[in-house]
C-alpha positions in Angstrom: 0.1 -0.2 -0.1 1.1 3.6 -0.6 0.7 6.2 1.5 0.1 10.1 1.9 2.3 12.0 4.5 -0.4 14.0 6.1 0.9 16.2 8.8 3.2 13.7 10.0 0.7 10.5 9.6 0.8 7.8 7.0 -2.6 7.7 5.2 -3.3 5.0 3.1 -3.9 6.2 -0.9 -6.9 3.7 -1.0 -9.8 4.5 1.5 -12.7 2.4 1.9 -15.9 4.0 1.3 -18.8 2.8 3.4 -21.7 3.9 1.8 -22.6 0.9 -0.6 -22.2 -1.7 1.6 -23.6 -5.6 1.0 -27.3 -5.9 2.4 -29.7 -8.6 3.0 -32.7 -8.7 1.5 -32.4 -5.4 -0.4 -32.6 -3.6 2.9 -30.4 -0.7 3.2 -30.8 -1.0 6.9 -29.8 -4.7 7.0 -26.2 -4.7 6.6 -24.6 -7.9 6.0 -22.2 -7.7 9.0 -20.0 -10.9 8.6 -19.5 -10.0 4.9 -18.6 -6.4 5.6 -16.4 -7.6 8.5 -14.7 -9.7 6.3 -13.7 -7.2 3.6 -12.9 -4.5 6.4 -10.4 -6.9 7.8 -8.9 -8.0 4.4 -8.3 -4.2 3.8 -6.8 -3.5 7.0 -4.7 -6.3 6.8 -3.5 -4.9 3.3 -2.7 -1.5 4.7 -5.8 0.4 4.2 -6.3 2.6 7.2 -8.7 5.1 6.1 -12.6 4.4 6.6 -15.4 6.8 5.3 -18.8 6.9 6.5 -21.4 9.5 7.2 -24.6 10.1 9.1 -27.3 8.7 6.9 -25.2 6.1 5.2 -27.6 2.9 5.4 -30.2 4.7 7.6 -27.3 5.1 10.2 -26.3 1.5 10.1 -22.9 2.4 8.3 -21.8 4.4 11.2 -23.0 1.6 13.8 -21.3 -1.2 11.5 -18.1 0.3 11.7 -18.3 1.0 15.3 -19.0 -2.6 16.0 -16.3 -3.8 13.9 -13.7 -1.5 15.2 -14.6 -2.9 19.0 -15.2 -6.2 18.4 -11.4 -6.5 16.2 -9.8 -4.0 19.2 -9.2 -1.7 16.2 -9.9 1.6 18.1 -6.9 4.2 17.5 -5.3 1.9 15.0 -7.4 3.0 11.9 -8.7 6.6 10.7 -12.8 7.0 10.7 -14.4 9.7 8.7 -17.8 10.7 9.2 -19.8 13.7 8.4 -22.3 16.3 9.7 -25.4 16.0 7.6 -25.7 19.3 6.2 -29.2 18.3 4.2 -30.9 18.7 7.8 -29.4 21.9 9.0 -32.6 23.9 8.4 -35.0 21.8 10.3 -36.1 23.4 13.4 -34.5 20.6 15.7 -31.2 20.2 14.4 -28.6 20.3 16.8 -24.7 19.9 15.6 -23.5 18.5 18.8 -26.8 16.5 19.6 -25.9 14.8 16.0 -22.0 14.5 16.8 -22.9 12.8 19.9 -25.1 10.4 18.2 -22.2 9.4 15.7 -19.9 8.6 18.8 -22.1 6.5 20.2 -22.8 4.6 16.9 -18.7 4.4 16.7 -18.4 3.5 20.1 -15.9 6.2 20.8 -14.9 9.6 22.4 -13.3 11.1 19.1 -13.3 11.3 15.3 -10.2 11.0 13.3 -11.6 12.9 10.4 -15.0 15.2 10.5 -16.4 16.7 7.4 -18.9 18.8 6.6 -21.1 16.8 4.2 -22.0 17.8 0.7 -21.3 21.2 1.7 -22.4 24.3 -0.8 -21.8 28.1 0.0 -25.6 28.6 0.9 -25.3 25.8 3.5 -21.6 27.1 5.0 -23.2 30.7 5.4 -26.5 29.2 7.2 -24.0 26.8 9.4 -21.9 30.2 10.1 -24.7 32.4 10.8 -27.0 30.4 13.0 -24.7 27.8 14.6 -21.3 29.5 14.7 -19.9 26.5 13.3 -16.3 27.6 12.9 -15.8 28.5 16.6 -17.8 25.2 17.1 -15.2 23.0 15.2 -12.4 24.8 16.6 -13.6 24.1 20.2 -14.0 20.5 19.5 -10.5 20.1 17.8 -9.0 21.8 20.6 -10.8 19.3 23.1 -9.7 16.6 20.8 -12.9 14.9 20.2 -12.4 15.9 16.6 -9.1 15.2 14.8 -8.6 16.8 11.3 -11.5 19.2 9.6 -12.5 18.9 6.2 -15.8 19.1 3.8 -17.0 17.2 1.3 -18.2 19.1 -1.7 -20.8 18.9 -4.7 -21.3 22.6 -6.1 -19.5 24.9 -8.3 -15.8 25.7 -8.5 -16.5 29.2 -7.2 -18.1 28.3 -4.2 -15.1 25.6 -3.7 -12.9 28.5 -3.2 -15.0 30.6 -1.2 -15.4 27.8 1.3 -11.7 26.6 1.2 -10.8 30.2 1.9 -13.1 30.9 4.6 -11.6 28.2 7.2 -8.6 26.5 8.2 -9.7 23.4 6.5 -7.1 20.7 6.6 -8.6 18.8 3.8 -11.6 18.1 1.4 -13.5 15.6 -0.6 -14.3 16.3 -4.1 -16.3 13.9 -6.8 -13.4 13.3 -9.0 -12.8 10.8 -12.4 -11.7 11.1 -16.0 -15.3 12.0 -17.2 -15.9 14.1 -14.2 -12.5 16.4 -14.2 -14.1 19.7 -15.3 -17.2 19.5 -13.2 -17.9 21.0 -9.8 -14.5 21.9 -8.3 -12.7 19.7 -10.9 -9.1 20.2 -12.1 -9.3 23.9 -11.3 -10.3 23.0 -7.8 -7.4 20.6 -7.4 -5.0 22.9 -8.3 -6.2 25.6 -6.0 -6.1 23.4 -3.1 -2.8 22.3 -4.0 -1.6 26.2 -4.3 -3.1 26.1 -0.6 -1.5 23.2 0.8 -4.7 21.3 1.3 -4.9 17.8 0.0 -8.0 16.4 -1.3 -10.0 13.0 -1.0 -11.6 11.8 -4.2 -15.4 10.1 -4.1 -16.5 8.1 -7.4 -13.1 7.4 -9.0 -15.2 5.1 -11.0 -18.3 7.3 -11.4 -20.3 4.8 -8.9 -19.1 2.0 -11.1 -19.9 3.5 -14.3 -16.6 3.2 -15.6 -16.2 -0.3 -15.4 -18.1 -0.9 -19.0 -18.6 -4.3 -18.4 -20.2 -4.8 -22.0 -18.7 -2.1 -24.1 -16.6 -3.5 -27.1 -15.8 0.2 -28.7 -14.0 0.8 -25.3 -12.0 -2.7 -25.5 -10.9 -1.7 -29.1 -9.7 1.6 -27.6 -7.9 0.0 -25.2 -6.4 -2.5 -27.7 -5.3 0.2 -29.9 -3.3 1.9 -27.1 -1.8 -1.4 -26.1 -3.8 -1.4 -22.6 -5.7 -4.6 -23.3 -4.2 -6.2 -20.3 -5.6 -3.8 -17.7 -9.3 -3.4 -16.2 -11.5 -0.4 -16.9 -11.2 -0.1 -13.0 -7.6 -0.1 -13.2 -7.8 2.6 -16.0 -10.0 4.8 -14.1 -8.2 4.5 -10.7 -4.9 4.7 -12.2 -6.0 8.1 -13.5 -7.1 9.4 -10.3 -3.8 8.2 -8.3 -1.7 9.9 -11.0 -2.9 13.3 -9.9 -1.0 15.4 -7.6 -2.8 16.9 -4.4 -5.2 14.1 -4.0 -4.6 12.2 -0.5 -7.0 9.3 -0.5 -8.8 7.5 -3.0 -12.4 6.1 -1.6 -13.6 3.1 -3.2 -17.4 1.7 -2.4 -16.2 -2.1 -2.3 -19.0 -4.7 -1.4 -17.4 -7.7 -2.9 -14.0 -9.3 -2.2 -12.9 -9.5 -5.8 -13.4 -5.6 -6.2 -11.6 -5.3 -2.8 -8.6 -7.6 -3.7 -8.0 -5.7 -7.2 -8.4 -2.4 -5.8 -5.7 -3.1 -3.2 -3.7 -4.3 -6.5 -4.3 -1.2 -8.1 -3.2 0.9 -5.1 0.1 -0.8 -4.8 0.8 -0.5 -8.3 0.3 3.1 -9.1 1.2 6.7 -7.4 1.4 10.2 -8.6 2.8 10.9 -12.2 2.5 7.1 -13.4 -0.1 7.6 -16.0 1.1 7.1 -19.4 0.7 9.0 -22.5 -1.0 6.2 -24.2 -3.5 5.9 -21.1 -4.3 9.6 -21.7 -4.9 9.3 -25.2 -7.2 6.5 -24.6 -9.0 8.5 -22.1 -9.4 11.0 -24.3 -10.9 8.8 -27.0 -13.4 7.3 -24.5 -14.5 11.0 -23.2 -15.3 11.3 -26.9 -17.2 8.2 -27.2 -19.2 8.4 -24.5 -20.0 12.2 -25.3 -21.6 11.2 -28.5 -23.8 8.2 -27.0 -27.4 8.4 -28.0 -30.2 9.1 -25.3 -33.9 10.1 -25.0 -33.9 13.6 -25.5 -35.9 14.5 -22.4 -35.1 18.1 -21.3 -36.3 17.3 -17.5 -39.2 20.1 -17.8 -41.3 17.7 -15.9 -44.8 18.8 -17.8 -45.5 15.4 -18.2 -45.4 14.3 -14.3 -47.9 17.2 -13.6 -51.2 15.3 -14.4 -49.8 11.8 -14.5 -52.5 9.9 -12.6 -49.8 7.0 -11.3 -47.1 9.7 -10.1 -44.4 8.2 -12.2 -41.2 10.0 -12.3 -40.7 10.0 -15.8 -37.8 12.3 -16.2 -36.1 10.8 -13.5 -36.8 7.3 -15.6 -35.4 8.6 -18.6 -32.0 10.3 -17.0 -31.1 6.7 -15.2 -31.7 5.2 -18.6 -29.6 7.3 -20.0 -26.8 7.2 -17.7 -26.8 3.5 -17.8 -27.1 3.3 -21.7 -24.3 5.6 -22.3 -22.1 3.3 -20.0 -23.9 -0.1 -21.3 -24.1 -0.7 -17.6 -27.7 -0.8 -16.0 -26.5 -2.1 -12.6 -24.5 1.0 -12.3 -28.2 2.9 -12.0 -30.0 0.2 -10.7 -30.0 1.3 -6.9 -31.6 5.0 -7.8 -33.7 3.3 -10.2 -35.2 0.9 -7.9 -35.8 3.7 -5.4 -37.2 6.2 -7.6 -38.8 4.3 -10.6 -40.2 1.1 -8.6 -43.7 2.1 -10.3 -43.1 2.4 -13.9 -45.0 -0.7 -14.2 -48.1 1.1 -13.4 -48.3 3.3 -16.3 -52.0 2.9 -17.9 -50.9 4.4 -21.0 -53.4 7.0 -20.8 -51.3 9.5 -23.0 -51.5 12.3 -20.9 -48.0 12.6 -20.5 -47.4 12.4 -24.2 -49.9 15.2 -24.7 -48.0 17.5 -22.5 -44.7 16.8 -23.5 -43.0 19.8 -25.5 -40.8 17.3 -27.1 -43.5 15.2 -28.7 -42.1 11.7 -27.1 -43.8 8.7 -27.2 -43.6 8.3 -23.3 -45.6 5.2 -22.8 -43.3 3.5 -25.2 -40.3 4.8 -23.9 -41.4 3.9 -20.6 -41.5 0.1 -21.8 -38.0 0.5 -23.4 -36.8 1.8 -20.1 -38.3 -1.1 -18.4 -36.9 -3.5 -20.7 -33.4 -2.4 -20.4 -33.3 -1.6 -16.5 -35.3 -4.6 -15.1 
């Protein structure tokens, strides 16, 4: 395992993301403890020392499971736990950051958290936390007390917001979405360079874009890789090596829920480091980007006129969006979790035609919904 020197600590370049853990009967609250413990111990025994969870993951059971594994295996203090203040609820009347933190400490069965992040922070949320909760002094006090170790934030907003937030507090690290397709959105390459200039290391989430970059059935991409002499590396290896290569990135997070994934990702993390991405690999990535950008899809604009009068309350734009993403990457499994949550009632369509009449694009929506079901289910 390769490590990042962070304030005198060695942090593994590969981190275990605990958002998509294996579950029983499809219930996100029923984590398969035995399976997760085996994955965790394999990661630990192979040098992974950074484990990322959050207050809402698996309806709170991700933090609880991590706490149980650490206690049962006497690993408190031997690994770095990262969890997050859930910012989506900060405007609810009963929100209390300290109450949430106390619940997290209880779930994790500890009296301190090594890495603590503001979750999915944007500029509006940061301003609200500063104005209503004096969040800067709150975090400083808890760090001084030793309850919180290193302070950071995860981020899904614009580059401009990223720089403003990064400049507004003594952040020790931050976490962004980044992969070879998402290198210009949100914080992107500009954000990475800005953080690097300030000496703030970044963690990476979605290095494989939630599994989309695995491309299990995409012969055109296999041909591109072969053209550049890359047939012997997997699509996952291409995606991870692209991110491991970039200066400024500390931990690359992966939500590994099968032992095969764990073994492969650890092998990749052992192999690649900064400035190891070849010219041929860069050329292949450029061609893959161009191929994905020009893929066909359902031309839905997301105006939602079709949903206003739908008697079955089907989330038509969402169904089309998830279908387009799945088609783009030839990988319906990558979108199935979201599809199952948002689009479970597509089969209830009664083909009344209301949606088709309302659609400004004149899309044959009932027929397209059948196409979506056939592909996604």
